[in-house]
C-alpha positions as CSV (number, residue, x, y, z in Angstrom):
1,M,-223.4,-141.9,-81.0
2,S,-225.1,-139.3,-78.7
3,T,-226.1,-136.1,-80.2
4,V,-223.5,-134.2,-78.1
5,H,-220.9,-137.0,-79.5
6,R,-222.7,-136.3,-82.9
7,T,-222.0,-132.6,-83.1
8,T,-218.3,-132.5,-82.2
9,Y,-217.6,-135.1,-84.7
10,E,-218.9,-132.8,-87.5
11,E,-216.7,-130.2,-86.1
12,L,-214.0,-132.1,-86.2
13,Y,-214.8,-132.6,-90.0
14,R,-216.3,-129.4,-90.6
15,A,-213.9,-126.9,-88.4
16,C,-211.6,-128.9,-85.4
17,A,-212.1,-130.6,-82.4
18,W,-210.5,-130.5,-79.2
19,L,-209.3,-134.3,-78.4
20,P,-207.7,-135.8,-75.4
21,L,-204.4,-137.8,-75.5
22,P,-204.3,-140.3,-73.1
23,Q,-201.8,-142.7,-74.3
24,S,-199.0,-139.7,-75.7
25,T,-196.3,-138.4,-73.7
26,F,-193.9,-135.8,-75.2
27,V,-190.4,-136.3,-73.8
28,R,-187.2,-134.6,-75.4
29,L,-183.7,-135.7,-76.4
30,T,-180.9,-133.3,-76.0
31,G,-177.6,-133.1,-76.7
32,Q,-175.7,-133.2,-79.9
33,D,-175.6,-137.0,-80.6
34,A,-179.6,-137.1,-80.4
35,K,-180.3,-137.4,-84.0
36,G,-177.6,-139.9,-84.3
37,W,-178.5,-142.0,-81.8
38,L,-182.2,-142.4,-82.8
39,Q,-181.2,-143.3,-85.7
40,G,-179.8,-146.4,-84.6
41,Q,-183.0,-147.0,-82.7
42,V,-186.3,-146.3,-85.0
43,S,-187.7,-148.2,-88.2
44,Q,-187.6,-144.6,-90.4
45,D,-184.7,-143.0,-91.8
46,L,-184.0,-139.7,-89.7
47,R,-180.9,-138.9,-91.8
48,D,-182.5,-136.2,-94.0
49,L,-184.7,-134.6,-91.3
50,V,-183.5,-130.8,-90.5
51,P,-185.1,-129.1,-87.4
52,G,-188.7,-128.4,-87.7
53,D,-189.3,-131.9,-89.6
54,S,-190.7,-134.7,-88.2
55,A,-190.9,-138.8,-88.8
56,E,-193.3,-141.6,-88.0
57,A,-191.4,-144.8,-86.6
58,C,-191.4,-147.7,-84.2
59,L,-189.3,-148.9,-81.9
60,L,-189.1,-153.0,-82.1
61,K,-187.9,-155.3,-80.2
62,P,-184.3,-157.4,-81.3
63,T,-187.3,-160.2,-82.4
64,G,-189.5,-157.2,-84.4
65,Q,-192.2,-156.9,-82.7
66,I,-193.3,-153.0,-81.5
67,E,-192.4,-151.6,-78.3
68,A,-193.7,-148.4,-78.8
69,I,-195.3,-146.0,-82.0
70,V,-193.2,-142.7,-82.0
71,T,-192.9,-139.4,-84.3
72,V,-189.9,-137.8,-83.7
73,Y,-189.8,-134.2,-83.9
74,L,-186.2,-132.8,-84.8
75,V,-185.9,-129.2,-82.9
76,E,-182.6,-127.3,-82.3
77,G,-180.6,-129.1,-79.8
78,G,-182.3,-132.1,-79.9
79,A,-185.6,-134.1,-80.5
80,V,-189.2,-134.1,-79.4
81,I,-190.4,-137.3,-79.5
82,A,-194.1,-138.0,-79.2
83,T,-194.6,-141.8,-78.0
84,S,-197.6,-144.2,-76.9
85,D,-194.8,-145.4,-74.2
86,P,-192.1,-143.4,-73.4
87,E,-190.7,-146.2,-71.1
88,P,-188.7,-148.5,-73.6
89,I,-187.0,-144.7,-74.9
90,A,-185.3,-144.5,-71.0
91,E,-184.7,-147.9,-71.1
92,R,-182.4,-147.5,-74.1
93,I,-180.7,-144.5,-72.6
94,R,-180.4,-146.2,-69.3
95,R,-178.6,-149.0,-71.2
96,F,-177.3,-147.8,-75.0
97,V,-176.1,-144.2,-74.5
98,V,-172.5,-144.5,-73.2
99,M,-170.2,-141.8,-74.7
100,E,-172.8,-140.2,-77.0
101,D,-173.8,-136.7,-76.3
102,V,-177.3,-137.5,-75.3
103,A,-179.6,-136.8,-72.5
104,L,-183.9,-137.3,-71.9
105,S,-185.7,-135.0,-70.5
106,P,-189.6,-136.4,-69.6
107,S,-192.4,-133.7,-70.2
108,V,-194.3,-132.3,-67.1
109,S,-197.0,-131.1,-69.1
110,E,-199.7,-131.5,-70.7
111,C,-200.8,-132.5,-74.3
112,A,-203.9,-132.1,-76.2
113,S,-204.6,-132.5,-80.3
114,L,-206.4,-130.1,-82.0
115,Q,-207.9,-131.9,-84.9
116,G,-209.7,-130.7,-88.0
117,P,-209.3,-128.2,-91.3
118,E,-209.5,-125.4,-89.5
119,S,-206.6,-126.6,-87.1
120,S,-204.0,-124.9,-89.0
121,A,-205.6,-121.7,-89.5
122,R,-206.7,-121.1,-86.2
123,L,-202.9,-122.2,-84.5
124,G,-201.4,-119.6,-87.0
125,K,-203.2,-116.9,-86.0
126,L,-201.5,-116.8,-82.9
127,V,-197.8,-118.2,-83.8
128,G,-198.0,-117.2,-87.5
129,S,-196.6,-119.8,-89.9
130,T,-197.4,-123.5,-89.5
131,A,-195.3,-124.2,-92.4
132,S,-192.7,-126.1,-90.0
133,N,-193.7,-129.2,-88.5
134,V,-192.8,-127.3,-85.1
135,V,-193.8,-124.6,-84.0
136,A,-194.2,-122.6,-80.8
137,G,-195.8,-119.6,-79.4
138,D,-197.9,-117.3,-76.8
139,L,-201.9,-118.8,-76.9
140,G,-203.8,-116.8,-74.7
141,G,-200.2,-115.5,-72.8
142,I,-199.9,-119.4,-72.1
143,P,-196.3,-120.8,-73.8
144,V,-197.7,-123.7,-76.3
145,Q,-195.4,-125.6,-78.5
146,A,-197.5,-127.5,-81.3
147,F,-196.7,-130.5,-83.7
148,R,-197.8,-131.6,-86.5
149,A,-199.7,-134.8,-86.2
150,P,-202.4,-136.5,-88.7
151,R,-204.2,-138.4,-85.8
152,T,-207.6,-138.1,-88.3
153,G,-208.6,-138.0,-91.7
154,P,-208.3,-134.1,-91.7
155,G,-205.4,-133.8,-89.8
156,G,-204.2,-131.0,-87.2
157,W,-201.8,-130.5,-84.4
158,D,-200.8,-131.8,-81.1
159,L,-200.2,-129.1,-78.4
160,V,-198.3,-129.5,-75.4
161,Y,-198.9,-127.0,-72.5
162,P,-198.1,-126.4,-69.1
163,Q,-199.9,-128.1,-66.7
164,G,-203.5,-126.8,-65.8
165,T,-203.6,-124.5,-68.7
166,A,-206.0,-126.3,-70.9
167,D,-209.2,-123.7,-70.8
168,A,-207.2,-120.7,-71.7
169,V,-205.3,-122.6,-74.3
170,R,-209.2,-124.0,-75.7
171,K,-209.8,-119.9,-75.6
172,A,-207.2,-118.6,-77.2
173,L,-208.3,-121.0,-80.0
174,D,-212.2,-119.5,-80.4
175,D,-213.1,-123.0,-77.9
176,P,-213.3,-125.6,-80.1
177,P,-216.0,-128.5,-78.7
178,V,-214.1,-131.2,-77.1
179,G,-214.4,-134.6,-77.7
180,D,-213.4,-137.7,-76.0
181,V,-211.4,-141.0,-76.0
182,E,-213.9,-142.6,-77.9
183,L,-214.1,-140.0,-80.8
184,L,-210.2,-140.1,-81.2
185,Q,-210.5,-143.9,-81.8
186,L,-213.7,-143.6,-84.4
187,A,-211.7,-141.1,-86.3
188,M,-208.5,-143.2,-85.8
189,L,-210.4,-146.3,-86.9
190,E,-211.5,-144.6,-89.9
191,I,-208.2,-144.0,-91.6
192,G,-206.8,-146.7,-90.2
193,S,-204.7,-145.9,-87.7
194,P,-204.0,-149.0,-84.9
195,V,-204.5,-147.8,-81.2
196,P,-201.6,-149.5,-79.1
197,G,-203.1,-152.0,-76.6
198,L,-206.2,-152.4,-78.7
199,D,-204.8,-153.1,-82.4
200,I,-201.2,-153.5,-81.2
201,T,-199.9,-156.0,-79.0
202,K,-196.6,-156.8,-77.5
203,K,-196.1,-159.6,-80.2
204,T,-197.7,-157.1,-83.0
205,L,-194.8,-157.2,-86.2
206,P,-195.0,-153.8,-88.3
207,P,-196.1,-155.4,-91.5
208,E,-198.7,-157.5,-89.8
209,L,-200.2,-153.5,-89.8
210,G,-200.5,-153.8,-93.4
211,P,-198.6,-151.8,-96.1
212,H,-200.8,-148.6,-95.0
213,F,-198.9,-148.6,-91.8
214,E,-195.7,-150.3,-92.8
215,D,-195.1,-147.2,-95.6
216,R,-195.5,-144.6,-93.0
217,Y,-193.6,-146.1,-90.3
218,V,-190.8,-148.4,-91.6
219,S,-187.8,-148.1,-94.1
220,Y,-186.2,-150.8,-95.8
221,K,-183.3,-148.3,-97.4
222,K,-181.9,-148.1,-93.5
223,G,-179.9,-150.6,-91.8
224,C,-178.6,-150.8,-88.0
225,Y,-181.2,-150.3,-85.7
226,N,-182.6,-152.3,-83.0
227,G,-184.9,-155.5,-85.0
228,Q,-183.6,-154.7,-88.2
229,E,-182.8,-157.9,-89.3
230,V,-186.0,-159.4,-88.9
231,M,-187.4,-156.9,-91.0
232,A,-185.6,-157.3,-93.7
233,R,-186.2,-161.1,-93.7
234,L,-189.9,-160.5,-93.5
235,K,-189.4,-157.8,-96.2
236,A,-187.7,-160.6,-98.5
237,R,-189.1,-163.5,-97.5
238,G,-193.2,-161.6,-97.3
239,H,-194.2,-164.1,-94.6
240,T,-196.5,-163.2,-92.0
241,N,-199.2,-165.2,-90.4
242,L,-202.1,-162.3,-89.5
243,T,-202.9,-159.2,-91.2
244,W,-205.2,-156.1,-89.2
245,V,-207.7,-155.5,-91.5
246,R,-211.1,-153.2,-91.7
247,L,-214.2,-154.8,-91.7
248,T,-217.6,-153.7,-92.7
249,S,-220.7,-155.1,-90.9
250,E,-224.4,-154.5,-90.6
251,A,-223.8,-154.6,-86.5
252,A,-221.2,-153.7,-84.3
253,L,-219.4,-156.5,-82.8
254,A,-217.3,-156.7,-79.3
255,P,-213.6,-156.9,-79.1
256,C,-212.3,-160.7,-79.0
257,T,-215.4,-161.6,-81.2
258,S,-213.8,-164.4,-83.1
259,L,-214.2,-164.4,-87.4
260,T,-215.3,-168.1,-89.3
261,A,-213.9,-168.3,-92.5
262,P,-215.8,-169.3,-95.9
263,D,-215.0,-172.6,-95.4
264,G,-216.0,-172.7,-91.1
265,S,-212.7,-172.6,-90.0
266,E,-211.1,-169.9,-87.5
267,A,-210.1,-166.6,-89.3
268,G,-209.6,-164.3,-87.1
269,T,-210.4,-162.0,-84.6
270,V,-212.1,-158.3,-83.5
271,T,-210.2,-155.6,-82.2
272,R,-212.8,-153.3,-82.3
273,F,-216.0,-151.5,-83.7
274,A,-217.6,-148.4,-84.5
275,V,-220.3,-146.7,-86.2
276,S,-219.0,-144.2,-88.1
277,P,-221.8,-140.9,-89.2
278,Q,-219.7,-141.1,-92.4
279,Q,-218.4,-144.7,-93.2
280,G,-221.1,-146.8,-91.5
281,T,-220.4,-149.5,-89.0
282,I,-216.5,-150.6,-89.7
283,G,-214.4,-152.9,-87.7
284,A,-211.0,-154.0,-87.3
285,A,-209.6,-157.3,-86.8
286,W,-206.8,-159.7,-87.2
287,V,-207.4,-162.0,-89.8
288,R,-205.1,-165.0,-90.9
289,N,-203.6,-164.1,-94.5
290,R,-205.8,-166.2,-96.3
291,W,-208.7,-164.4,-95.6
292,A,-207.1,-161.2,-95.4
293,L,-208.3,-160.3,-99.3
294,R,-210.4,-157.2,-99.6
295,G,-214.3,-158.7,-99.9
296,T,-213.2,-162.0,-98.6
297,A,-217.1,-163.1,-96.6
298,L,-216.8,-163.8,-92.7
299,R,-218.9,-164.2,-90.2
300,A,-219.5,-163.8,-86.2
301,E,-222.2,-164.8,-84.4
302,G,-224.6,-165.1,-86.9
303,T,-223.7,-161.5,-88.5
304,A,-222.5,-161.3,-92.0
305,V,-219.2,-159.3,-91.8
306,T,-216.6,-158.5,-95.2
307,V,-212.9,-157.7,-95.3
308,T,-212.4,-153.9,-97.1
309,A,-209.4,-151.9,-97.8
310,W,-208.6,-148.9,-95.6
311,P,-209.0,-145.7,-96.9
312,A,-205.8,-144.6,-99.3
313,P,-204.5,-142.0,-97.4
314,G,-205.6,-138.1,-97.8
């Protein structure tokens, strides 16, 4: 990690940092049926949500695989959805909205994330209370919507603002240092948050991402949503073949590196590795369930690798 990156990393955990969101889009669903319609689409239960509340969820295929990771924010008149991929939502609107009062308004704004222990205090100075998961106000004369988003260990807020106004918004927030995608992905790895396209593929099932993910993104108390029958069968039978696990090692390994089990068989495949100033050399991999237990010693290209537990939620 370069000196510049280390300084921004330290500020992320000491105060706050401004992080890009290249894989995130914010879209708005309007109409009185928006919440009810979403309840039939996502893996999390939205029934008890009121405006200002939020829930993390998945959009699933009928076969249970993840189409998109979403966070649903209830607002007056509908919902705002932060998503890794807006196309599955748009496709479902086209196919499955018939008589419901639901419409999609894709965002033409820009977004970034303010993460760190001081993020709520800095935002609160400008918009007032940050008790709700959705707040709005003028930051340096720029209209900004803010959505609570625990993308890193310290947590923070995703900010949505008009195109071309990022510098003015940052200045209003006392100029937090600017990180990059590498820093965001490192911070996500530290807390066990998977990155679509790196850790999540078109074949990934939510239970394969482990209980720390499943508990946040899936409700087994609700029914009648796309992929629900598959999820219920998996829950009842407890059978998947792979698990996304945390690894530690003395050296970083490249994505797609094969892992070898103690008996010499193939154990799995690395998705990514990084060097964390706090946690050392850490990584993630898809590992066969037989070898996915904490403390299992694996090898990769002559390097010793150990399966470890993801940190408990903060």
